[in-house]
N, C-alpha and C positions, 0 to 999 in steps of 0.2 A: 504494498498498500505506500506507495511512495513515486514521485516523480523527481525525474534528472534534467538538475537548470544548467551547470558546468561541468563539466570533466578537466581533467590533467593527466597528459599517459608519461609516463616516461622510462625510457629504457628500459618497454616493454614490449612484445614482441618484434614485432617490423618497425617499430614506431621509436623511433629517439627522442623528440620531444615536442607537445601539442596540445592547444586547447580549443574546446570548442566548448561556446556557449548557443545549449539548448533551451535554456527558457522555461522546462516545463511544459515546454507543448512539441508537438510530433515534430521529427525531423527526421531528414535523411540526407544522407551520405552519397555520394556519385560520382564514380571514376572507373576505368579499363580494368579488367581485371590485371593481378598482383599489381597496385594501384597500394594497398594494404587498409583496404576501406575492411574488412575483419579485422584487423587488430582493434578496431573502434570496440568492436562487438564482441571478443575476446576481453577487452579492460573493463569492462562494465560488468560482463561475465566475474572477472578476478575482484571487481569492485565489491558486490555484492553477496560473494559466496566461497572466496576464497580457492576457486576453483576455477580449472578451464574444460570445459563441455569438448572443444575440439583437441585438446592432449589427453584423450581419452576413453576409453570400450573400445569394440576391436577396430584391430589392426592396428594402437597404439602401443604395440608391449614397448617399452625400453622406453618410454617417454615418461615424463615427468614434467609438474608443475615448477618445482623447483632448480631442476637441470634446463628446460628448453621455455619456460616462460619471461627472461629476462633476454635482452636484443643479446645476438648473436655476439656482438663487441664488450658485453656485459655478459656472457655465460657464467663469468669465475666473481663475479661480485652482484650477486645475485638480494645485495640491500639495494645496488643503485636502481633495482625495477619496481617502481611503484603506480600508483592508480591514485590520483583524488577526484572526489564526483560530491562535489554538493548538489545536494538534495529538497526535496519539498515534500513535508506528510504533512497530505492534505487533510486528512479528520483533525490534527490540535491545529491546523497551519503552522508548523513549528519551522525552520529550516537547519537543515547541520553539516559540517564537513566530513564526510569518511574517507580515511584513507589509511591503505592496504599493501604494506611491502609483500614481494615471493620470498624475502628472506624469512618472515615472520608470517608464510600466509595463513594459517587458522587465528591468526589475530588481528583485531586493526584499531584505529585509536577513532576517535568521532569528537567532534567539540562542536554544540555541545553536550555532554550527556547525559541527553533526559534520559530520564524513563520511555519515554515516546518516543522522544528516537533512535534508543536502539530496542525496542519491542519491534521497534522500523523496522531497524537494518538485521536482528533476527525472524523475522519474520521473509525477509524477501534471501537470506539466507536458504532458507527452506523451502523453497518456489523458482528449484533452479529451469523450472519448464516456461516459462515469461520469456524465457532464449530461443529464439528458433530457428534452423538454419533449415534450408533449401532440401538438404540432403534429408532431414529428417520430416519433414512432413509428410513423404511417401508414405513412413511407413503406416502409418494410421488406416490408408486404404489399402495399397497393392502388398500384402502381406497375412501368411496366413491366418484360419480364425482363432484361434490358439494363441498365439504370438500377440497378434492384434487385441487381443481379451489381455496380453501380459504391457502393450502400452499401454491404454486407455487405461489400464488398472491405475500404472504406477502415475501417470498425471495426471488420473483423479483422487491419487493419497489412495488408495480402496487395493494396492498390494498385499494385503494380508489379508483378504479375501484369498484367494487364489495360494497365498502362503499356506491358508487354515483346511483349503480342503483340498493340500495335497498334502498333510499332516492328517488330515480325516482318510482321505483312500488308502495310505501309507498305514493304517488303522487297521482297513478293512482288509486288506492285502493280509497283513501279516494274519489277522483271525482269518482269515478265511483259512489260508494253509496251517495251523494249529487244529480248523475244524475237522479237516481231511486227513490229517494226519493221525488225529483222534478217533476220526470214521474206519482207519484202516484196524487201528488198533483196537478196538471192539471188532472186525472180523477177525481179527485173530486172535484173539481171546474167545471168538464164539465159538470156530473153528478149533480150539484145541480142549473147550467145555464137549463138545460132540463128537471127537476122539477120545476123550477120556468115558461117556458114559455111552459111548458106542451108538450112536445114534444116529439117525442121517438132518433128523429137521430140531429146531432149537425150541417146540413149543413145549410148552410147562407141562403138559398131557402127558407128552413124551419122557420128557426128563422124570415126573415122578412113579412112569413103573419102571425108568428104570434105576431109580433108585430105593423103590420099595422092596425090587425083587433082590438086593444088600442088603437089606434092612432085615426080612424076611428071615437070610441065612442069618444072622447077628442074633435072631431074636428079638429087637427091635420094630418098635410099636412106627406105622407103618405111616406115612406121611402122608395128611389128608391133601394135600395143593402144593404146588412151591412155588415162592417167589423168589427176587436178588437176595433178598432179610432172609430166607429160609438156609437156614445152619443142615444143609445137605449128610451131614456126619455127626449131626447130635445122638450120642452116647457110642461111637465106634470108637473113639478116640483110645487110646490108652497112656500110659506113659511116653516119655520124648526119643525113648532108650531104644521102640521099635520103632523098627523099617516102613518107613514107607512108598518102598517101592511097590507097584503093581505089574507084573510078568504082561498081562494082554493091555493096557495103555501102554509100558513101554513099545511093545510092536507096532502095535497103529500110530504110536509116535515116530517111529523109525520107515513106518511105512509111505507113510503123510510123503518123507521129505526124499525116500525114494521114487514113488509116485511124480511127485513134483517133477524130479530133476530129470526124468524118463518126456513127460508132457507135462510141456506151461503151453497151453495155445492163447491162453488171455495176452500175457509175458512177449509170445511170438508175437501176437496183432499189434499189442504197443508196440515194438521195438521196428515195427515193420514201419509204422505211421510214422514214425520217428525219422526212420530212416530213408523214407520218402520224403521226408521235408527237408533233411537237410540234403540227399541227394539237388535238391532244388536251388538250396543253397552254395552249392556247390557246383551250379552248371551258372551260376550268374553271382561271384564272391564277390564282387563293387555293390552290392548293393545290403550287404551288410557293414562296411561303408559310411553308405549315402544313410544309413541308418545312425554312424555313430557323427555323420556331418549332419545330419539334420538339425541341429539349435545354429549350429555356422550358419548355416544357408540360408534360414528363416532372418537370421541377425543381418545379413548382406544385401537381400534383395533388393530389401528399403532404404539402403544407402547406393542404388545402380545411379549417380546420375551424369555419369559420363561412359564414354567408352573403358573405362580403366575399372579394373575388376576392384574393389572394395576391400575383395580377402586377398589376394595376391598380387593386386599391379601391373596387372598381368593383363596390357592392351587387346583389343575387341574391335571386328569390323565398323560393328556398331551397337549404341547400346541395347535394339531389339534383339540381337543375336543374346546380347552376354547376359540377359532377361532370362531368355527362352530357356539360357540352358541351364542356368540356373533354379531357375521352372521345372526344369525336367529332371534333377536333381531331388527337389521335394515328391515329383509326383513319384520317383521309385523310392523314395524313403519311406513314403504312404504304402507301397510293394513291400518294404521293407518289414513296414512294421504288424500288417497282414502275416506276413511267412515268420513273423517271431512269434506269434498266438500260435497260430500250426507248431511250433515247435513245443513251444511252454506248454502246451495243453497235451501231444503226443505223452511228452519226458515228464507230465507228471503222471501218463499211469503209467508208463512203467516204471516210475517211482511208489504206486502204490503194489505193484505187485511184488519187489526185491523187498517194499517193507514185511509184505507175506509168508517171503523166504527169508529173512532174517528170522519171523517168530519162531517158523517149525522147525530150523536153527539150532534156536535158545531151547525150543522143546526137547531135543534130541541127543542134547549136545549134556544136560546128568545124567541119561544111562548109559553114556561112558566109560562118562566119573566111575560110576558105581560099580561097569564092570571093569576097572581097572585097566581100558585103554588112555592111557594116557594119551599116549599119538594122535587118536581121533579126535581126542576131545582136543588137542592145540590146533589140530587143520578144518576143525570144528568152528573153532572160537577165531581165527585167519580169516580165516572161509567169510564169514558172517561181520568182520571189523571189513575187509574188503570190498564187501556188497554196501555196509556205508558209507565207504568214500567214497567209492561208484556212485552210488545218491545223491551227494553233496554236490559231485562234481554234473549234475544236470539240472543245477538251479538257471542259469544262465546260458543265452547264447554260444554264446563263445570257448562258453564252457564246453559245453554239447557239444559245440563241432570237435573239440579236439578230444573225448572220447567213441567220436563217428563210427572209426574201426569194430570197436569193443561192441557197441549199441546193434553193428548190422551182420555181426561173426555170431560173437555168444555173448549174451549180455550176464547172463548168472556164473562163465569164466567159472566152472565147478574145477579146484586141486583134483589131479588124477588121483590122490590117494581115499581120498574123499568115500566115493562109489566101493569102490574094495572093504576100507574101514565101517562104511556100514552093513555092508553084506557078512562082515563076518561076526556085527556084531549081536545082528541079530540069530544068526546063527545061533551064538554066544547066550544068548537069552531064554531060543527055543530048547535050546539043553537043559537049561537047566529044570531042579526037582519040579514038578507041579507043588504047587502052593496049595495048603490046605483049603477046601470051602471059607473056611471062615477066616482064614487070614488074608487072600482073595477078595473074602466082601470089603474085610477091614478099609486096607488098602486101595478097594475100589474107590471105597468113600470118602477114605484121605485126599487124595489126588483130587476127586471130583469134588469138593469142597472148597479147596488152594483152588482149583481154575472157577469156581461159579464166584468165589469173592476178587480173583485179578476181572475178570467180568462185569462180577457192582463195579468194582475200580474206573475201569475202561470205559463202561456209561453213564456214570458218574464226571467224569473227565470230557467224555462226548458234552455231555447235555453243557458244559457250563462252557466249552468253546464253542456250542452252538448259538451260543441266548450270548454269548459276548460275542461271536461273529455276524448275529441279526441283529443284532445291537449295534455296531462301529456300524456295518451297514444302513440301520433306519438312521443311524443320526447324518452318515452321511449324503444319503437323499434329500432327509431332510432339510437337513444346511444346503444345500444343492438349491433346494426349491425354493425356501425361505430368499437363500440370498439371490437365486438369477432372479425372484418376482421385485425385492428389490433394486435390483440393476437395471430387470424390465421397465421398472416405472419410471425411473436415473434417464436411464437408454432414451428413453420417449420424450424427454424433455429434448437430450441432445436430436435425438432423432431431427424434433420439428425445429429448433433452432439450426443445424445442418441442412436439412431443402429449403429452408427459409432465406438461408445466407446468398448458396447455392442458385437461389431460380432469384436472386436481386439481380447475383452477379451475367446470368446469363438468358434476363429476361428475354430477349430479342427472339434465342431460338428453342428453350427453354424453360416457361415459361409454366408447366404445368409439372417441374418433375419433384420427385420425392424420393426420399428414402428410408430403408429399412435397420434397424441394430436387434438383432435379434442373440440374448447370452444364451449359451446352455452352457453348463459343467465348463465351467473352464474358458471356456472359448466365447467368440463376438464377431457372428457371421453379419454381411454388409452386403446390403444387396442396393442397387439403386434403380431407377425407369431409366430406359434407354429412348422416349420420347413415342413415350403414349403403348409401345410392343413389348411391355413386361418387363419384369425385373433384373438385376442380371449382377454377377459382380463386376467393379468397376471397371476391374481391364479387358474385361469382356470383346466390349461399343467403343466403351469410351475413347478420342484422343487421349495421348501425354496431357497436352495441356490440359486438356478435362479432367486430367485425373491426378495434377496437382492444383488447380483447383478446387477439387473435392478438399485434397490434404491442409490445404488451409484454411476453408467453411469449415471444417470437422474439427480443425482444433481452433478454433474460436468459440463452436458451441460450447464441447470440454473446457474451453480454458472461460469460458462467460460463466459456465454451470459451478465450477470447483470454486471461482474466487468472487462469483457473483459484484455486488461494489464496491470489493477490493477490487477488484477488476480496474487498474489504473497504470499501467505498466504492460509495457511489451516489444520487445527487439526481435525485429526479423529481420535476419541476416540474408539478401540476395532471395526472399520469398515469397516476394514481390512478385520477381521475372519467372516464377513459378504459372503466372494467373497469363492465359495466352491474349493475347494486344486488340484483339476484339473486342475484350472482360475489364478491358483496364479501368477504365473510367467506372462503368458498375459500381469496381471494389472498391476505387477511392470514395465512392461514393458509399457504400455499403461500410467500411471505415467509417468515415466523419457520421455519420447519420446514428447509427448503430449505435458504436461508442465515441459517443463525444468526451466523456470525460477519461479517454485511455489516450496516453501518451508515445506515442506508437514511435519507437526509433527504428529507421531502414536502410538498409545502405543497398543499393542497386547498380549496374553496370553499363544503362539505358541512362543518355539523357531526356529523352525522348517522357517517357514514363515519369523520369524525373520530374517536367515540366511539366504532365497533366495530375502530377499527387500542390503541385504551386494550383494551377489551373485551377482545378475540383475545389479546391480550400480545404483540399486534407492539412498540407502544410502551408507555413506565411511565406512570404516573397523571401524573407532573410535564413528562415530555417533550414539552410541547405549550403552544406559542407563539399566543395567540391576535391579531388583529390584527381593530381593531373600523372600521377606519375609515381616513380621509387626507385631508390635505391640503396642499398646497406648501408651506405657510411651516412645515409645523411635520412632513410627515412623519406616515409611521403610529400611530395609538393603538394600545398592548398592553397585554399580560401574560403572562406564562409562565408555566406551571404551575397553573393555576390552571380547576379542574372548572365543570360546572354547576349545583353547588350553591354555591360560593363566590357565582355571579354570582347568581343564585337569592337568597343571603344580602344581596347588593348592590343585587339591589332595593327586597328586604324596605325595606333601612337608609332607602331613600329615599321609603318610604310609596307605591313602583310595586308594587303587586299586581297587578295587571294582566300587567305584564312579568314577573312570576315568574309567576305564572301559568300564559302559554306557552307559558314553556323550565320548566318541571314538566311540564306536562302533552305538550309536543314529548320529553323525552328520558324521560319512562317511557315512550313509545310505543315507542320508540326499543331501549329498556332491556329493556323485556319483551317486544318483540319477538327482542333478542338471547339471553334467558336460556331464555326456548320454546325457540327452536332447539338449546341448548347441551346444555339436561336432556331435549328427545326432548318435548317436552309438548305439548300435543292439542289443538288450536285447531279451530274448527270449519269448516271450510271456505267461503268466502265468495266465490264468483263473480267482485261485482267487485272483490278483492280490499281491501277497506274493511273492514279489523279496527277495532274500538274498545278501550277501556283492558278494558272488561269480559269482555272475550272473554281477551285473557293473560293476566288477573289468577287467575280464575278457572281456567288451564289450567295455569300457572304455578305457584298454590300446591295444584292436587289429583297433578302430579306429583312437587314433593317435598317432598308428605305420603308418594306412595306410595315413592319413592326412598329414604327414612329409615327402612321401616317393612322393606324389603329390604337396609339395614343392619345392625338389629337381629337381624334373621334370618341372617344373615351372620355376624354377630359371636356372637350365640347357638348355633348350627352347629360353629363354632371356636372354644366355651367362651371367646373371648375376652375379660377380665375393660376390658381400657384402652378397646377398640373401642366397649365395653358403654359404657361413662359418659359415651365421647366424642358419642356420638348421641342419647343420656339429654339434656344441657347442649346439643347442636344440635333437640333438640326443643323442650328449657327457651326458647330465645333465639325459635325456629319461635313457640309459643305468645303468647309478649308482642308480639314484632311482629304478626303476627295479629292480635292482638287490637286496636294500637293503630291499625292496618288497618284496618279492622271501626268503627274507635270514629268516624273521620274520615272511611266509608264514603258519606255524604251530601254534605261536596265534591270529594271523588272523580268521583263520582258529577256532579257538577255543572260537573264541568270537560270529561267526556264531553259532557252533551248540553245545556246551553244555558250562558250569560250569566252563571248568578249570583253567579258566583266577582266581578264585576264592583259586588257592592254588600257584597265581604267586607272585615272592614279586615286590619292587619298583623296583630293578634291573634287574629282567627279562621284567617287564612290559616298562621300560621308550625306552629301543633302536625299540620298537614297536610302539610309541606313535613317534615318531623321525621317522624310515621312512614311516611310511603311513603322514608326514606333507611334507615331502619328494617328493614323489606321489602325493597330491594334489598342492603344489607348480606346480610344467608341468601344470597343467590349470590354473594359479592361475597369474593374469598381476602381474610385482614389482611394481607397481605405487601405493604409498602409497597413494595416494587420487584416487585410480580406486582400485584397489586391488577387481575387480570383475572376474568369470570366461571366459576366451577365448571364445567363438560359431565362428560357420562355419558362414557363407554369403554363402546361393544359394540352393539348393537341393540337396542329394545325385546325382553323376554320373553330376552334372553341379556345384562341389564346384568351389567360387570366391575368398572368402580369408578365413583367418584363425585369427580370430583381437579378441582384447578388445574391447572397451566399450569408453577409450580415446586414441585407435590406439593406444597406446606406446607399443602395440602386434602386430604386424601385418605382416604376410607372405600371400606372395600372391600363388593363389595356381591355379590360371590359365592355361596354355600353348601357347605358342606364335602358 
């Protein structure tokens, strides 16, 4: 909530010593590329934030404010590089002077150091979005929905929304993995119970029947029913010294392992699916690279404003080819994302099967210990550990790819001694003396109860894991729903402003334009109307100039939503050049009418564009600094508040008639085109758009005469003597100006048609300049604070007023 009054820059970036008086109003710095204009933007950025946005971000590795913000001749003396900014605080009416040195960039001095001014400086430091460069404009338009959401939310200070969304999604994914693992553990526990009870289905009735048969052998009371809380071995247990080994259960545990080793169709199917996905990846390994590079490409695409790649500086034939290349990379990364999901899904199924195998191994391993077969027990333990390690490698695409050979050949990778060892173990157990009926029944119930307890515990864990995942999922979905609803409401306002702004600057051909912003789960889709034919992404059909215009309008809509009445300053670095030439006048009107309290500090290399900003009243006549060139030793050559008449006088003073003639012709063409548009002059249409000065002179003179006749008729109808006198005075000025201009027609025609001016002298050319100046003064407000072109309110045939922006010049055109 500040506005810049004065700016002093010393030994900062490409500037050695520079003073600008901005007067707390809108201001433009104009000059050719490489003249040092952006140094002014960097200086304001540094003064307000202690940072320079241009020296940070993608492609700026190894660059820092401390090392590279000082002028190159002062690179080892950061204390010499400083920026002093005098500003006003509109809310309190106070004026302060802020100074910041590169040596202590994180600190600033402020005079006077009042609470209001300190708060204003701290507020500005939190809002780097007040400074916008051309390369940043398009990132709001031509980018992926996810990236657009990040950029827009960062601008609106809503980035915590996406951060929270990511954290909740991480929690959801973790609880999902935990729930799957718990479900696998339940299935393994259920299989263990079925093997222990020798039943095929884990139905309460079958469990009860199997258990009661053994309880009857022991003379124990039959169980009426069984639940997970039931003690299946109640009354059967004796002291701990008795063996719990059950011969039949042990044989079934060993059989389960050997059977799985012999036939594992589910594992084979899962491995085949995973192998097929990996084959697709191997067929195009670059797909994986594109997935890794996706974020980098998303960052670079909005920065493409020239033929040099913003990521590697490689030159391309044209901007379109470079953008297509980067967009193709994004498309390939979408394919990669789909393939990644396939790999992860198939890998999850393989992991589930491996967990089941390990549970079988863990059930058989104690029997090897009981039978004293330590070598087998060691082999089983090593195999189980190997399978666990294999599982762990199936969690990322890169590590799965490293295990592709095992996946496609033998996922189990069973050690050779295992099969013979298990066969020998089974033979040993079968050779044991038969257990007595009582002992067999007792150990049966003991083993059953142990496994029943493990099942109860596994199901309890699974219930908790499922509940946790359900809660995490509900929280994530609810957060998305609430956040998206709030963002939809917010974006609706932005969408309306965006559409209105764009319609205003493109009123001639897209007066019915509308846009749609749709937030969904961390993404922000943008679609725009294309001449009433449908809603499409901005890049689909609109030209680059129109896309740039959208970027500026969306930025203004967003910043207005963010700052509301605190929006009093915006620094636009070559951004206005993004608006195509046919709509710049409307853009000036937009800034002037919609943001009358905002100080716009702009840079441009286009002289005509700078003139349009002046003539529209967006900036005052002297609110302009002109940079003529730059040297490494001296910095920019500049002058402030010098209009083109002064430049022409400077040329004539040094007998540079060709230079003066060039400036006069260039600015006459621009000025008369502006005047013709503002007073609705009729210029004969040319298909090649190649209009000459004579066309503009004729159109402007004719229209001006008609408007003065209408003003006379209006004054007479209202019997307004003051208005009559004013119109007569204007007619007199018009007659003198046209007489002078007609007298110099020969020279003006020379300007238009050939190079006859090359033989003119200073004495010949000076009257031409004066005649043209008098003529343009007819259409210029005499108030120095305004100095804008006069313009017509109303449509041809129904004109209402001929006036200027400040109202100092005002003629009524309506008759009574």
